[in-house]
C-alpha positions in Angstrom: -23.6 180.3 25.3 -23.0 179.8 21.9 -23.0 183.8 21.6 -20.4 183.4 24.7 -18.0 181.3 22.9 -18.7 183.3 19.5 -17.7 186.8 21.7 -14.5 184.9 23.1 -13.4 183.9 19.7 -13.9 187.2 18.1 -12.2 188.9 21.0 -9.1 186.8 21.0 -8.9 187.0 17.0 -9.1 190.7 17.5 -6.3 191.0 20.4 -3.8 188.6 18.6 -4.3 190.5 15.3 -3.5 193.8 17.2 -0.5 192.2 18.4 1.4 191.2 15.1 4.1 192.9 13.7 3.0 193.2 10.3 -0.5 193.9 8.6 -2.5 192.2 6.0 -0.2 193.9 3.3 3.0 193.0 5.1 3.9 196.4 6.1 5.7 197.3 9.2 3.6 199.2 11.6 4.9 202.5 11.1 4.6 201.9 7.4 0.7 201.1 8.0 0.3 204.1 10.4 0.0 206.4 7.3 -2.3 204.5 5.4 -6.3 204.6 6.0 -7.6 202.0 8.0 -9.7 199.9 5.9 -12.0 196.8 6.5 -12.6 194.2 4.3 -16.3 193.0 3.9 -17.4 189.6 2.4 -19.3 189.9 -0.5 -23.0 189.2 0.4 -23.1 186.3 -2.0 -20.6 184.2 0.0 -21.9 181.8 2.7 -19.7 181.8 5.8 -20.6 179.0 7.9 -19.3 180.4 11.4 -20.0 177.1 13.4 -17.6 175.4 11.0 -15.0 178.6 11.2 -14.7 178.3 15.3 -14.8 174.7 15.6 -12.0 172.1 15.4 -12.7 170.0 12.5 -12.8 166.7 14.9 -15.7 168.3 16.6 -17.7 167.9 13.5 -18.9 164.7 12.4 -20.0 164.2 9.0 -22.1 162.0 6.9 -23.2 162.3 3.3 -26.6 160.7 2.2 -28.3 160.8 -1.3 -32.0 161.7 -1.0 -33.1 158.9 -3.3 -31.6 156.7 -0.5 -34.0 157.7 2.0 -35.1 156.6 4.3 -31.9 156.4 5.9 -30.7 155.2 9.5 -27.5 156.7 10.7 -25.7 155.6 13.9 -22.9 157.9 15.3 -21.0 158.1 18.4 -20.6 161.6 20.0 -17.2 161.7 22.2 -17.3 165.4 23.4 -19.9 167.8 24.9 -18.8 170.3 21.6 -19.5 167.5 18.9 -22.3 167.6 16.7 -23.3 165.7 13.6 -24.1 166.7 10.2 -25.8 165.2 7.6 -25.4 166.4 4.1 -28.8 165.4 2.3 -28.1 165.6 -1.6 -30.6 166.1 -4.4 -33.5 166.8 -2.0 -36.9 167.3 -3.8 -39.4 169.5 -2.3 -41.6 167.7 0.2 -41.8 166.6 3.8 -38.7 165.5 5.6 -39.0 163.2 8.7 -36.3 163.2 11.1 -36.2 161.6 14.1 -32.9 161.6 16.7 -32.4 159.1 19.7 -29.8 158.8 22.2 -28.9 155.6 23.8 -29.3 156.8 26.9 -32.6 157.8 27.9 -31.3 161.2 29.4 -29.1 161.8 26.8 -29.2 165.4 25.6 -29.4 165.5 21.9 -31.8 167.6 19.2 -31.8 168.7 15.7 -30.1 172.0 16.3 -30.6 173.4 12.5 -31.5 172.5 9.2 -29.5 174.7 6.4 -31.2 174.9 3.0 -30.0 174.8 -0.2 -29.9 178.9 -0.7 -28.1 178.9 2.7 -30.9 180.2 4.8 -31.3 178.1 8.1 -34.0 177.2 10.5 -34.1 175.8 14.0 -33.6 174.6 16.6 -35.9 171.9 16.8 -36.7 168.6 18.9 -35.9 165.1 18.6 -39.1 164.7 16.2 -39.0 166.9 13.3 -41.5 167.2 10.1 -39.9 169.7 8.2 -41.4 171.0 4.5 -38.4 171.0 2.2 -39.8 174.1 -0.3 -36.2 174.1 -2.0 -34.7 171.7 -4.8 -31.0 171.1 -3.6 -28.7 170.0 -0.8 -29.7 170.2 2.8 -27.6 170.0 6.0 -29.0 168.7 9.0 -27.0 169.7 12.1 -27.6 167.2 15.4 -26.2 168.3 18.6 -26.5 169.0 22.1 -29.4 171.5 23.4 -27.8 174.4 25.7 -31.2 174.7 26.7 -31.4 171.4 28.7 -29.0 169.3 31.1 -27.5 166.2 30.5 -24.4 165.2 28.1 -25.0 164.6 24.4 -22.0 161.9 24.7 -22.6 158.3 23.3 -24.4 156.4 20.8 -26.9 158.6 18.7 -29.3 157.2 16.0 -30.8 159.3 13.1 -33.4 158.2 11.1 -34.3 160.5 7.8 -37.3 159.9 5.6 
């Protein structure tokens, strides 16, 4: 399902880009026709968060927690099927992170979708109870949201505990 949304978004951007009257350099189409087509490629050191790029900002609920304040108990309310909670853990030291996610409704569809590590790599999807070995020192992002492999809605009160 995520790939379908990503494919559709890319297709819309490409179609829209083909129908604009100026190219990225501000030239008229007839001026650009004589130029060689080029493709800008992002530097490999740049981290592009595609999930943020295609989701409206109101679809992301953010919370920041300093690792020295753990354990943390977080309560958020998800208001749409596509909304997710992103918890930014600051200054994490290597060790075991225990994450527990619960929905107020016993049939609520919620899980830890992804854990993004300080170097930009990610792991997941996970379930509702996660024991994650944080091997890197730095900032982590825990993404909590709907499981596309299960039925039910993520909408409602969500309780997240991190230790």
